[in-house]
C-alpha positions, 0 to 999 in steps of 0.5 A: 657489660660487653664494651670492647675495645677502647670502649671497655677500658684504655689500657693497651698490652705491647709485648715486641715480637722478633717476626711480627707477621707468624705472631698474627697470623699466630694470634688471629688462627687463635681467636684473636682478631687483628684490628689495624692490619701490620702498620709500619711505624712512624719515624719521629725524625721528618722523611726517615723511613719507618724503621720497624712495624707494628699490630693491636690485637683484640683478645677473647674479652674483648682488651687491646694486644699490641705487638711492635717488631723493631730494632731495641735501642739501648742507650 
C-alpha cells in the first residue's frame, strides 16, 4: 500500500554490531538510508554517561532496522 517506516508496521529488528559507524556506512551505501543518525544511548541511571550508540535505518521495503553498539551484559 506504499506505507513506510512506522506507518508500515510496528516491528523493529535490532542487531548488535561491533562497529556501528562502519555498518551504518555500509548499509547506507547499499541504499538503506539512516533515519536517525548515530545517537548515544540513554542510561537508566540519571546523570550516567552513555554506554553505547544506536542507529535506525530503513530497508528498501520500508522496514526499520536498528543497530546497537554497546557492551553486552550477562548476569
